[in-house]
Every structure is written in structure tokens, then in C-alpha cells.
Phi, psi and omega in degrees: 000129181287165176297323179298317177299319180295320178295319178297318179294325177295319180295318177295321177296323178297319177297319180293317182297324181297315180292321179297318179296320179295316180299315180298318179296322179292323177296314179298323178292326176289322179294329183246071188293334181271357183251133181272133178287141181293321185236169178283162182302323180295329177293319177294321179295318178292325176298314180296321180296320179292315179298327181282335188252318188301313179302316180293328180288322177294323175296322177298313179300312179298317182296315181297335181278317187260332186300316179300321177294320178296315180297318178296324177296319179293324179290318179299323178292339182269356182286161177303157189294333182290345179275354179291339181271359182290146177281184183298314182291321178297319180292323179298319179296316182296315182292325178293321179292318177301316180298319178297318178296318182295328180269009180062029174262348179264166180266113185296327184295332182268001186270147175280164180302317183292332178289319177298320179293317179295321180295320177295321177296321178295322177300312181300316179296317181293323177293317177295321177298318180293319181293318177296319179298315178301315180295319181293319178295318179298319178295315180294318180295317179296317180296319178295321179297311184293314182298308180297326180299313184280347177281347183292115180220160181304323182274000179288129181271071185292324179299318181295320180295316181296316180295325176293319178296317178297319178298320178295318179296320177296320177296317177300316179296318178295321178296319178298317180298316181293315182295326174298314176298316179297319181296319178299314183295314184294323179294322178289321181295318178301313179290329178291321177298323174295321178297319181288350171287339176264319187243136175292141175304321179298322178291331179283308186284332184243007178288146182250006179233130178245107178208073189279069181232152179287140177265163180281349180238148182210178180290323180202170178296126181078005181274141178266331184295126179085354185238012191256004177092197184246135184236048180287130185278332191301320177297322178291318182294319179295321178295320177298311181292325180293314179294317177296322176298315177296319179298318181289324176298326179282316192277323186296306182297315183295314181298320178292317180294321176298316182295317182294318182293315183293326185273333188245333189242325191290143173296160185295322178292321179295318181297319180295337179266316188291319186297312176298326181293319179293322179291345175297332180300328180289339183265355178285131180303143182295333178295328175296317176298325179296316177297318178299319177292323183287321188268324187250302189292318180301306178297327179295315180294323179297314178294322179294320176295322178297326175298328182265001181085019182250148178259104180244121179287147179298325174253103185210174177297324179296317180298309178298319182291320180296313180292323177294325177297320176298320181295325184263007174303316179297327179298319177284312186294316183293313180294317180296321178299315179296322180291318184294319182293340178275352174295130183306136179297335180295328178293322175294311183299322180294318178294315179294327178293332179276000177103003178286146176285170180295322179295320180294321177298318179294316184289320190256347183239303188292307183296317176299323179293326181268005186302315178306317178290325179295319178301317176299317179296316179298317180298317176300318179294319178296319178296320178296320181291320180291326183267001182291144184237305193294322178298319183286327177301319184268333191247344187265348176097344177052052176240102183286077181241143179278096184214152174250007179277113180293346182275353180263163177285145177223176171227156182240173183293319184293320177297322179293323175301315178298315181299318184288336182256007178272132179098188181273096186254154175263114186280009171259003180261153177294335178297330176266323184292336182294336180297325179290323176294323175295317178297318179296323178297316177298323179297315180297319179299315180293323177299316178298322177297320178297318179297315177300318182294319179298319179300314181295315184297316179297320182297311183280335176292320175295330181285326187253354178271000000 
């Protein structure tokens, strides 16, 4: 029986135990009519369900963690004596082949006799492990169910037990989220330090040329130092900020005006129809936006620029920024609309009662009160614009040049990360390690945006609350 099947059975057992606990609590309350039950029936039911499932689930986790290692050790001990001298990589290759044969993924006709014997032994061990685990979980689940069932009494604080378990689960979930973030950052930091062992940080952060290719000359034979090309960040950073800036210039005014109209002026029927239609833009895959930019928007901007005497490339920062701005309009309009509608009606009524017009009320009362939420919406849109990849891959031209001209082709940090990690790469070379340095740079930029937004939100929240 697989681990997934065991988890499904535990969930089914929890549902049954929950109902059993509720029935038992009601029966105890009927038997003791003059005594008030401490907790509600659902608390007793949840307590019985937790006692029946949690011990068995923890055993499942521990077993899944340690059992594969124990089985592999026992299989390795059964191999012929000549395999005892294999190094770590060689033993891993042998065990992977045996594991494939045991899982019927290997070709039996090409296997040696000792491999077939080891695979059969591994099958037996895995079967015995599964049977033992199932029996142990069934014993613990039955014991937990019976013990908690008979513990139900009027004075039992079932609600407190359930709340403690829920609190522990919430803490574990929060810890997992925090540790995941820390793990991501540490993994990028470690690889970035390796990259900086090849390239000076000053050359990376202040370099103006991006050309990560090996040169024909180097310091010495087989040496990477001095032969790996140029890894200047500034062309990529300028392209990222230029495209994001154009996108925000397009999205912020349109998004705010859409939100203001839908929340303050639009009839209820029109609002109920228009808002979902606008939010559909957020669900369109970004690759579709990229094709739209490449096929429609780029040629249109080129022709429009020719009418004005301007040279606008079909694949340029302007093309990518305009299409990206269209993509992030729903992020700004939808969130801003929700924030504006949450502004208390009393503030509007007070402004109108003092003689202000509706437009003055919106401009001087509603929008300042909703500013923290608007800043959050703009921050989300900016983060999406900075981290977007597919639109820029197809529409920006992928030209890492240090330029402020929106009519020229540019490249961004995210596109370069994709380029450096595409194909069969050696992760010991600066050409691949630079992707981690670029990712860490994006993380720091996003962190700074969050800090700035928090400062603004706290300032205006204190003013209007």
C-alpha cells in the first residue's frame, strides 16, 4: 500500500472518528442531564479525530524518512564482496539500477544475476516495510480512537486540546513558509559566492558590458579567470527598469481610472459585468501576450512611429512595456477597486455635506484614505512587471545594451537568467553561476520595494485611522 493510500485512509478514519466523537459527546450529555459539558460536540469530535490520526501520521512521516535508507543499507550489505570498494557515485549508480529493476522500470534481459537477486531482495524488504508500517499505523489509530472515545466526559477540556493542536499546526505552516524563503535565499547566496570567486563584485554590479562568452586567451591553460567574458549588470538592470517603468506608466493611470469609475460612478449592473471581464486579462497566459506583442503591437508601433518620423523597432522596450502594462492593469484596477469600496461611507457623506463635489470628494477624501491599499496594488504590479519573462523574451529584442531609448531593443534580468540556464550547462562555470547572482539581485530589488511600500503604508495609515 502506497503512502498516498495510507494518507487517504487516515483522512477517512478522521472523518469517521469525528462523527463517533460527536455522537459520544451527545450521549454523555444525555446521561448527565444536570452537568454542563465543557465543550461543544464538534470539539469532542475533532479531539477524537486528532487522537486517532496524528500519532499514526507522525509514524508515517518518520517511516517515510528513514525506511528507504535502511532498505538501501540492507541491500548494499547483500551485494557481492567486490562492490564494497565502490565509491559513493559508483554505489549510487548501482543502487539506482537495482531500484529501477525492483520497480519494474529496468530491462530484466540486460540485468546480471546478482542484480536480479538484489532487486528481488529489495522488493521483499519494501513489501515487509509496507506491511509493518500499515500494522503499526492501524494499531496506533485504533488505540488513539478507543482511548479518546472513553475519555469524553463533561469536565474534559476538548476545546483547549483542539485549539492547542491547531495552534501548533499554524506555527508549523508558518515555519515552513519562513524556512522555504530562507532556503531559497541561502541557495542563491551560496551559488552567488561561487560566481564572485570568478568575477569581482565591482565588475558585476558596475560593469557596462554583458558578453558572457569564453575568450580565446586566458591567464593559464584551463583557467577561467580572465577568460569568461564580461558580466556587467547595468545593461540588464537598465533594460528591466525601462520595461517595468513603461508598463507602470501604462497600467497605473488606466488601472486607477477604471477602479474609480467602477467603484464610484458605474451602475451596479455594469460593474457586475465589467469587473470580471477586466479580470480575465490577468488569467491570459503571458506567452499569449508575447505573441500579441510580437505579431500585433510591435508592427503597429513601428508603422505609427514611421508616420511621426520616428524609428521604432518592432521588438523594443516600448513594445514589451506597453503589452506588459496591459497585462498588469487588472492587478491595479481590481485591488484598487476593492480598497476604494472599503472606504467608510461616512467619510464620503461628511465631505459631500460640507459642500464638496463628488469629484472633489474622490480626489481629496477617498483616494488619500485608500492610498495604503493603492500603494500595495502598485507594488504588486511592479513586482509582476520586474519578474515577467515571456513577454520580454518575445517582444523586447533580447539585446543587452545600456540604453535609455525605449525604441531600441533591450534585455532584462529574467530573460538573461533563462538564457544562462538553458541547455546542458556546467554549473561550475561563471556562465551558469551568474544566473544565481542575477536572481539574488532581483530578490534584493523586490525586498527594497516592499520596505518602501511598508513605510508609505504606515505613514498614511496612522494619518487616516
